[in-house]
C-alpha positions as CSV (number, residue, x, y, z in Angstrom):
1,M,179.3,6.8,-143.9
2,A,182.8,5.3,-142.1
3,R,184.9,8.5,-143.0
4,Y,182.0,10.8,-141.2
5,L,182.2,8.3,-137.9
6,K,186.0,8.5,-137.7
7,G,186.2,12.3,-138.3
8,A,183.2,12.7,-135.8
9,A,185.5,10.6,-133.4
10,L,188.4,12.5,-133.6
11,A,186.5,15.9,-133.4
12,A,185.0,14.5,-130.1
13,L,188.3,13.6,-128.8
14,L,189.9,16.8,-129.6
15,L,187.3,18.7,-128.1
16,G,187.4,16.2,-125.2
17,A,190.7,17.1,-124.4
18,G,190.4,20.6,-125.2
19,C,188.0,20.8,-122.3
20,Q,190.0,19.1,-119.8
21,Q,191.8,21.4,-117.0
22,A,195.4,21.4,-116.6
23,P,196.6,20.1,-113.7
24,E,197.4,23.6,-112.4
25,Q,193.9,24.6,-112.9
26,N,192.4,21.6,-110.9
27,E,195.1,22.1,-107.9
28,A,194.0,25.8,-107.9
29,A,190.6,25.1,-107.7
30,D,191.3,22.3,-104.9
31,R,193.3,24.7,-102.8
32,A,190.5,27.3,-102.8
33,A,187.8,24.5,-102.0
34,I,190.0,23.5,-99.1
35,H,190.7,27.4,-97.9
36,K,186.9,27.7,-98.2
37,L,185.9,24.6,-96.3
38,M,188.7,26.1,-93.5
39,M,186.8,29.1,-93.3
40,E,183.6,27.5,-92.8
41,Y,185.4,25.7,-89.9
42,G,185.2,29.5,-88.3
43,R,182.1,30.3,-89.5
44,T,180.0,27.5,-88.3
45,L,181.6,27.9,-85.3
46,D,181.2,32.0,-84.9
47,E,177.6,31.5,-85.8
48,R,177.2,28.4,-83.8
49,D,175.6,26.6,-86.8
50,F,176.1,23.5,-85.1
51,D,174.6,21.2,-87.6
52,G,176.7,23.0,-90.5
53,F,179.8,22.1,-88.3
54,T,179.0,18.2,-88.5
55,E,178.5,18.7,-92.1
56,L,182.4,19.5,-92.3
57,W,183.8,15.8,-91.3
58,T,183.4,12.7,-93.2
59,E,181.2,9.8,-91.7
60,D,184.7,8.2,-90.4
61,G,186.0,11.7,-89.0
62,D,188.1,12.9,-86.4
63,Y,188.0,15.9,-84.5
64,N,190.0,15.8,-81.2
65,G,189.1,12.4,-80.7
66,T,185.3,13.3,-81.2
67,P,183.6,11.0,-84.3
68,G,183.0,13.3,-87.4
69,P,179.1,12.8,-87.0
70,E,179.2,14.0,-82.9
71,T,181.3,17.1,-83.7
72,G,178.3,19.3,-83.7
73,E,176.8,18.5,-80.4
74,T,180.5,18.1,-78.6
75,M,180.8,21.4,-79.6
76,R,177.3,22.8,-79.0
77,E,178.4,21.5,-75.5
78,V,181.6,23.3,-75.3
79,F,180.3,26.8,-76.0
80,A,176.8,26.3,-74.1
81,K,179.5,25.9,-70.9
82,N,181.8,28.8,-72.0
83,A,184.9,27.7,-69.5
84,S,186.9,30.5,-70.8
85,G,184.3,33.1,-69.8
86,A,184.4,34.8,-73.4
87,R,182.3,37.5,-73.9
88,E,180.4,37.8,-77.2
89,P,180.5,38.9,-80.0
90,N,183.3,36.7,-81.0
91,F,185.1,35.0,-83.6
92,H,187.9,33.2,-85.4
93,V,190.9,34.5,-87.6
94,F,192.8,32.2,-89.2
95,F,196.1,32.3,-91.0
96,N,199.4,30.6,-92.1
97,E,197.6,28.0,-94.1
98,I,199.7,25.4,-95.8
99,V,198.1,22.6,-98.0
100,T,199.8,19.5,-99.3
101,F,198.6,17.0,-101.7
102,D,198.8,13.7,-101.6
103,G,196.6,12.6,-104.5
104,P,193.8,13.9,-106.6
105,D,191.4,13.2,-103.5
106,K,193.6,13.6,-100.4
107,A,195.3,16.6,-98.7
108,T,197.4,17.3,-95.5
109,A,197.2,21.1,-94.0
110,T,198.5,23.1,-91.1
111,S,197.3,26.5,-90.0
112,M,196.8,28.9,-87.4
113,S,193.9,30.8,-86.0
114,F,193.0,32.9,-83.1
115,W,189.7,33.4,-81.2
116,V,188.9,37.4,-80.7
117,V,186.6,38.4,-77.8
118,P,185.9,41.6,-76.4
119,N,187.4,42.9,-73.4
120,E,186.0,44.4,-70.3
121,Q,186.0,47.4,-72.4
122,G,184.2,46.1,-75.5
123,Q,187.5,46.3,-77.4
124,P,188.6,43.1,-79.4
125,Q,191.8,41.0,-77.8
126,P,192.9,37.6,-79.0
127,L,191.9,35.0,-75.8
128,M,193.3,31.7,-77.4
129,L,195.8,30.6,-80.4
130,G,195.9,27.6,-82.0
131,Q,197.6,25.2,-84.5
132,Y,195.5,22.9,-86.6
133,E,196.9,19.9,-88.3
134,D,194.3,18.4,-90.6
135,E,194.0,15.4,-92.8
136,I,191.4,16.3,-95.7
137,V,189.7,14.5,-98.4
138,R,187.3,14.4,-101.0
139,V,184.0,12.6,-100.6
140,D,181.3,13.1,-103.6
141,G,183.2,15.8,-105.1
142,E,183.6,18.0,-101.9
143,W,186.4,18.2,-99.3
144,K,185.7,17.1,-95.9
145,F,187.8,17.0,-93.0
146,K,189.0,13.4,-92.4
147,S,191.0,14.4,-89.4
148,R,191.4,17.4,-87.4
149,K,193.6,18.1,-84.4
150,V,193.9,21.2,-82.5
151,N,197.2,21.6,-80.9
152,A,197.5,22.8,-77.7
153,P,195.7,26.1,-77.7
154,M,197.1,28.7,-76.1
155,A,196.0,31.7,-73.9
156,P,197.9,34.5,-74.4
157,A,200.8,35.8,-71.8
158,P,199.4,37.0,-69.0
159,P,200.5,40.6,-68.3
160,E,204.3,41.2,-67.0
161,E,203.9,43.0,-63.2
162,S,205.0,46.3,-64.5
163,D,202.9,46.4,-67.2
164,V,199.8,45.8,-64.4
165,E,201.3,48.9,-62.4
166,A,201.8,51.0,-65.4
167,E,198.4,50.7,-66.2
168,G,197.1,51.3,-62.8
169,E,199.2,55.2,-62.4
């Protein structure tokens, strides 16, 4: 009986070891989950899902000085004011995503985005360009923003005077 238990214990140990993912597989899955978090940021804003937007932050998170639980309501107010006069439909495009892991449950990231809005002719044009600096943590198995800082959203450069004259000709 003892031999059987030793054999069963060895088999369980070997099977358990075989079921564990290699660190590279874990990192790939984590990168995919963090990418999804970043895309959810844009999706929730684009769909005006401000409750979903709030869920992207930790309870003690920070979004440009706004506490995590208040992010959705803050963005609801920003979009309602529409200070930029953006037409709809509008959407975000994200790029240059760089993620660095600082431990198994913590990462930092940088990325860029531009916000596309219809111009007077209804054609898409970028309205603002932004750069993000993120602290991302895993909470109960889910990656969330601990901090997201938007650095100097930039509007496209105004047209050169010669470009405006050429359009009027």
